[in-house]
A tleap script that builds the chain and sets N, CA, C and O, in Angstrom:
source leaprc.protein.ff14SB
mol = sequence {
  NMET GLU ASN ASN ARG PRO SER ASN THR ILE
  ILE ASN VAL PHE LEU LEU VAL VAL ALA ILE
  LEU ALA ILE TYR LEU LEU GLY THR PHE ILE
  PHE SER ALA PHE GLN HIE ARG ASN GLN ASP
  THR ASN GLU LYS ILE SER THR HIE THR VAL
  GLN GLN ASP MET ASN LEU LEU ALA PHE LEU
  HIE CHIE
}
set mol.1.N position { 93.191 127.962 111.052 }
set mol.1.CA position { 94.062 127.182 110.271 }
set mol.1.C position { 95.302 126.752 111.250 }
set mol.1.O position { 95.684 125.581 111.244 }
set mol.2.N position { 95.852 127.621 111.998 }
set mol.2.CA position { 96.922 127.466 112.944 }
set mol.2.C position { 96.768 126.075 113.635 }
set mol.2.O position { 97.575 125.162 113.456 }
set mol.3.N position { 95.647 125.980 114.455 }
set mol.3.CA position { 95.229 125.036 115.379 }
set mol.3.C position { 95.195 123.695 114.620 }
set mol.3.O position { 95.469 122.639 115.191 }
set mol.4.N position { 94.836 123.765 113.257 }
set mol.4.CA position { 94.715 122.469 112.656 }
set mol.4.C position { 96.262 121.710 112.326 }
set mol.4.O position { 96.401 120.496 112.183 }
set mol.5.N position { 97.223 122.596 112.254 }
set mol.5.CA position { 98.508 121.968 111.967 }
set mol.5.C position { 99.011 120.947 113.035 }
set mol.5.O position { 99.534 119.935 112.568 }
set mol.6.N position { 98.941 121.046 114.347 }
set mol.6.CA position { 99.470 120.148 115.326 }
set mol.6.C position { 98.745 118.889 115.095 }
set mol.6.O position { 99.379 117.846 114.931 }
set mol.7.N position { 97.378 118.917 115.070 }
set mol.7.CA position { 96.496 117.595 114.871 }
set mol.7.C position { 96.818 116.785 113.667 }
set mol.7.O position { 96.750 115.556 113.709 }
set mol.8.N position { 97.209 117.507 112.467 }
set mol.8.CA position { 97.550 117.031 111.357 }
set mol.8.C position { 98.781 116.055 111.478 }
set mol.8.O position { 98.799 114.906 111.036 }
set mol.9.N position { 99.866 116.727 112.184 }
set mol.9.CA position { 101.111 116.194 112.415 }
set mol.9.C position { 100.842 114.933 113.168 }
set mol.9.O position { 101.387 113.896 112.793 }
set mol.10.N position { 99.932 114.940 114.347 }
set mol.10.CA position { 99.665 113.908 115.081 }
set mol.10.C position { 99.162 112.718 114.358 }
set mol.10.O position { 99.541 111.565 114.565 }
set mol.11.N position { 98.210 113.122 113.428 }
set mol.11.CA position { 97.416 112.088 112.547 }
set mol.11.C position { 98.527 111.413 111.622 }
set mol.11.O position { 98.566 110.203 111.399 }
set mol.12.N position { 99.458 112.384 111.095 }
set mol.12.CA position { 100.308 111.690 110.174 }
set mol.12.C position { 101.334 110.813 110.891 }
set mol.12.O position { 101.794 109.880 110.231 }
set mol.13.N position { 101.730 110.967 112.062 }
set mol.13.CA position { 102.550 110.315 112.721 }
set mol.13.C position { 101.857 109.029 113.059 }
set mol.13.O position { 102.379 107.930 112.874 }
set mol.14.N position { 100.669 109.206 113.558 }
set mol.14.CA position { 99.919 107.842 113.895 }
set mol.14.C position { 99.619 107.024 112.738 }
set mol.14.O position { 99.503 105.810 112.911 }
set mol.15.N position { 99.458 107.584 111.433 }
set mol.15.CA position { 99.264 106.819 110.189 }
set mol.15.C position { 100.573 106.055 109.985 }
set mol.15.O position { 100.543 104.843 109.768 }
set mol.16.N position { 101.731 106.741 110.051 }
set mol.16.CA position { 102.989 106.331 109.860 }
set mol.16.C position { 103.175 105.080 110.744 }
set mol.16.O position { 103.506 104.021 110.211 }
set mol.17.N position { 102.969 105.164 112.113 }
set mol.17.CA position { 103.115 104.168 112.938 }
set mol.17.C position { 102.280 102.897 112.395 }
set mol.17.O position { 102.761 101.783 112.186 }
set mol.18.N position { 101.084 103.240 112.227 }
set mol.18.CA position { 100.010 102.046 111.936 }
set mol.18.C position { 100.677 101.363 110.688 }
set mol.18.O position { 100.816 100.141 110.643 }
set mol.19.N position { 101.098 102.227 109.645 }
set mol.19.CA position { 101.746 101.703 108.442 }
set mol.19.C position { 102.825 100.834 108.762 }
set mol.19.O position { 102.886 99.702 108.281 }
set mol.20.N position { 103.710 101.301 109.568 }
set mol.20.CA position { 105.071 100.434 109.837 }
set mol.20.C position { 104.700 99.295 110.503 }
set mol.20.O position { 105.294 98.255 110.217 }
set mol.21.N position { 103.710 99.280 111.457 }
set mol.21.CA position { 103.110 97.927 112.204 }
set mol.21.C position { 102.524 97.201 111.272 }
set mol.21.O position { 102.760 95.996 111.359 }
set mol.22.N position { 101.739 97.584 110.285 }
set mol.22.CA position { 100.948 96.560 109.386 }
set mol.22.C position { 102.129 96.067 108.600 }
set mol.22.O position { 102.147 94.848 108.430 }
set mol.23.N position { 103.052 96.713 108.119 }
set mol.23.CA position { 104.095 96.135 107.122 }
set mol.23.C position { 104.973 95.198 107.835 }
set mol.23.O position { 105.434 94.194 107.292 }
set mol.24.N position { 105.230 95.568 109.198 }
set mol.24.CA position { 105.957 94.460 109.805 }
set mol.24.C position { 105.282 93.225 110.216 }
set mol.24.O position { 105.849 92.133 110.228 }
set mol.25.N position { 103.866 93.450 110.606 }
set mol.25.CA position { 103.093 92.331 110.977 }
set mol.25.C position { 102.901 91.313 109.714 }
set mol.25.O position { 103.081 90.097 109.774 }
set mol.26.N position { 102.548 91.961 108.699 }
set mol.26.CA position { 102.642 91.268 107.314 }
set mol.26.C position { 103.934 90.459 106.916 }
set mol.26.O position { 103.956 89.314 106.463 }
set mol.27.N position { 105.173 91.411 107.216 }
set mol.27.CA position { 106.442 90.652 106.967 }
set mol.27.C position { 106.596 89.523 107.905 }
set mol.27.O position { 107.071 88.488 107.438 }
set mol.28.N position { 106.290 89.554 109.089 }
set mol.28.CA position { 106.484 88.533 109.911 }
set mol.28.C position { 105.661 87.315 109.585 }
set mol.28.O position { 106.095 86.167 109.676 }
set mol.29.N position { 104.439 87.640 109.199 }
set mol.29.CA position { 103.367 86.489 109.020 }
set mol.29.C position { 103.740 85.639 107.599 }
set mol.29.O position { 103.687 84.416 107.470 }
set mol.30.N position { 104.126 86.615 106.587 }
set mol.30.CA position { 104.746 86.013 105.350 }
set mol.30.C position { 105.941 85.235 105.570 }
set mol.30.O position { 106.117 84.242 104.863 }
set mol.31.N position { 106.879 85.580 106.550 }
set mol.31.CA position { 108.069 84.973 106.718 }
set mol.31.C position { 107.918 83.529 107.515 }
set mol.31.O position { 108.566 82.508 107.284 }
set mol.32.N position { 106.902 83.718 108.501 }
set mol.32.CA position { 106.723 82.502 109.320 }
set mol.32.C position { 105.976 81.426 108.611 }
set mol.32.O position { 106.155 80.234 108.863 }
set mol.33.N position { 105.025 81.923 107.606 }
set mol.33.CA position { 104.296 80.995 106.706 }
set mol.33.C position { 105.351 80.276 105.652 }
set mol.33.O position { 105.261 79.096 105.311 }
set mol.34.N position { 106.335 81.169 105.213 }
set mol.34.CA position { 107.124 80.563 104.205 }
set mol.34.C position { 108.040 79.657 104.993 }
set mol.34.O position { 108.401 78.622 104.432 }
set mol.35.N position { 108.442 79.895 106.158 }
set mol.35.CA position { 109.502 79.119 106.910 }
set mol.35.C position { 108.820 77.877 107.220 }
set mol.35.O position { 109.439 76.824 107.063 }
set mol.36.N position { 107.380 77.862 107.726 }
set mol.36.CA position { 106.646 76.714 107.814 }
set mol.36.C position { 106.585 75.705 106.842 }
set mol.36.O position { 106.665 74.494 107.046 }
set mol.37.N position { 106.418 76.366 105.615 }
set mol.37.CA position { 106.485 75.576 104.429 }
set mol.37.C position { 107.528 74.939 104.029 }
set mol.37.O position { 107.527 73.836 103.482 }
set mol.38.N position { 108.540 75.669 104.311 }
set mol.38.CA position { 109.914 74.910 103.885 }
set mol.38.C position { 110.702 74.465 105.124 }
set mol.38.O position { 111.930 74.504 105.053 }
set mol.39.N position { 110.183 74.099 106.114 }
set mol.39.CA position { 110.584 73.563 107.442 }
set mol.39.C position { 111.525 72.272 106.988 }
set mol.39.O position { 112.751 72.341 107.082 }
set mol.40.N position { 110.917 71.206 106.536 }
set mol.40.CA position { 111.696 70.047 106.162 }
set mol.40.C position { 113.033 70.463 105.371 }
set mol.40.O position { 114.142 70.045 105.705 }
set mol.41.N position { 112.860 71.143 104.523 }
set mol.41.CA position { 114.191 71.369 103.535 }
set mol.41.C position { 114.953 72.184 104.482 }
set mol.41.O position { 116.155 71.924 104.442 }
set mol.42.N position { 114.612 73.125 105.354 }
set mol.42.CA position { 115.628 73.878 106.199 }
set mol.42.C position { 116.358 72.893 107.113 }
set mol.42.O position { 117.574 72.858 107.306 }
set mol.43.N position { 115.348 72.034 107.689 }
set mol.43.CA position { 115.906 70.999 108.789 }
set mol.43.C position { 117.051 70.120 108.068 }
set mol.43.O position { 118.075 69.848 108.696 }
set mol.44.N position { 116.885 69.729 106.886 }
set mol.44.CA position { 117.686 68.863 106.099 }
set mol.44.C position { 119.041 69.725 105.909 }
set mol.44.O position { 120.146 69.277 106.215 }
set mol.45.N position { 118.840 70.953 105.395 }
set mol.45.CA position { 119.958 71.839 105.319 }
set mol.45.C position { 120.886 71.967 106.356 }
set mol.45.O position { 122.084 71.689 106.307 }
set mol.46.N position { 120.128 72.490 107.473 }
set mol.46.CA position { 120.854 72.744 108.762 }
set mol.46.C position { 121.583 71.472 109.443 }
set mol.46.O position { 122.581 71.535 110.161 }
set mol.47.N position { 120.909 70.354 109.085 }
set mol.47.CA position { 121.627 69.062 109.476 }
set mol.47.C position { 122.866 68.790 108.819 }
set mol.47.O position { 123.910 68.419 109.356 }
set mol.48.N position { 122.635 69.027 107.502 }
set mol.48.CA position { 123.832 68.817 106.491 }
set mol.48.C position { 124.950 69.651 106.919 }
set mol.48.O position { 126.067 69.169 107.110 }
set mol.49.N position { 124.668 70.961 107.085 }
set mol.49.CA position { 125.622 71.895 107.402 }
set mol.49.C position { 126.346 71.673 108.883 }
set mol.49.O position { 127.546 71.884 109.063 }
set mol.50.N position { 125.479 71.239 109.861 }
set mol.50.CA position { 126.062 70.730 111.174 }
set mol.50.C position { 127.035 69.557 110.848 }
set mol.50.O position { 128.110 69.543 111.449 }
set mol.51.N position { 126.761 68.596 109.971 }
set mol.51.CA position { 127.515 67.353 109.820 }
set mol.51.C position { 128.867 67.840 108.978 }
set mol.51.O position { 129.960 67.290 109.118 }
set mol.52.N position { 128.648 68.833 108.182 }
set mol.52.CA position { 130.097 69.396 107.525 }
set mol.52.C position { 130.901 69.823 108.493 }
set mol.52.O position { 132.095 69.521 108.518 }
set mol.53.N position { 130.276 70.635 109.468 }
set mol.53.CA position { 131.040 71.277 110.392 }
set mol.53.C position { 131.801 70.344 111.133 }
set mol.53.O position { 132.989 70.556 111.379 }
set mol.54.N position { 131.194 69.304 111.516 }
set mol.54.CA position { 131.721 68.010 112.476 }
set mol.54.C position { 132.777 67.482 111.764 }
set mol.54.O position { 133.867 67.233 112.279 }
set mol.55.N position { 132.475 67.279 110.465 }
set mol.55.CA position { 133.556 66.494 109.706 }
set mol.55.C position { 135.038 67.452 109.555 }
set mol.55.O position { 136.180 66.998 109.623 }
set mol.56.N position { 134.684 68.757 109.354 }
set mol.56.CA position { 135.702 69.796 109.261 }
set mol.56.C position { 136.688 69.637 110.556 }
set mol.56.O position { 137.914 69.547 110.504 }
set mol.57.N position { 135.825 69.621 111.797 }
set mol.57.CA position { 136.471 69.827 113.022 }
set mol.57.C position { 137.279 68.379 113.406 }
set mol.57.O position { 138.343 68.358 114.026 }
set mol.58.N position { 136.632 67.293 112.962 }
set mol.58.CA position { 137.431 66.198 112.952 }
set mol.58.C position { 138.647 65.910 112.141 }
set mol.58.O position { 139.586 65.218 112.534 }
set mol.59.N position { 138.560 66.491 110.985 }
set mol.59.CA position { 139.711 66.581 110.048 }
set mol.59.C position { 140.898 67.547 110.669 }
set mol.59.O position { 142.098 67.275 110.676 }
set mol.60.N position { 140.278 68.737 111.187 }
set mol.60.CA position { 141.371 69.499 111.840 }
set mol.60.C position { 142.110 68.873 112.903 }
set mol.60.O position { 143.306 69.043 113.137 }
set mol.61.N position { 141.261 68.096 113.563 }
set mol.61.CA position { 142.116 67.488 114.984 }
set mol.61.C position { 143.019 66.558 114.702 }
set mol.61.O position { 143.956 66.445 115.491 }
set mol.62.N position { 142.958 65.658 113.501 }
set mol.62.CA position { 143.650 64.642 113.165 }
set mol.62.C position { 145.391 65.105 112.964 }
set mol.62.O position { 146.222 64.256 112.640 }
savepdb mol mol.pdb
quit
């Protein structure tokens, strides 16, 4: 029974790493899919924000 303990720990650590990797990959996949789906909206929003910043800078310079 004593010899069984270290291998169980190794298996647990391995499973933990695999689980973390799986969650990470799933998360990035979902995020990229979501981002790709809403790319047009994001571009519009970012362009609008840049325009607002430029207007603010122009206003501050006057």
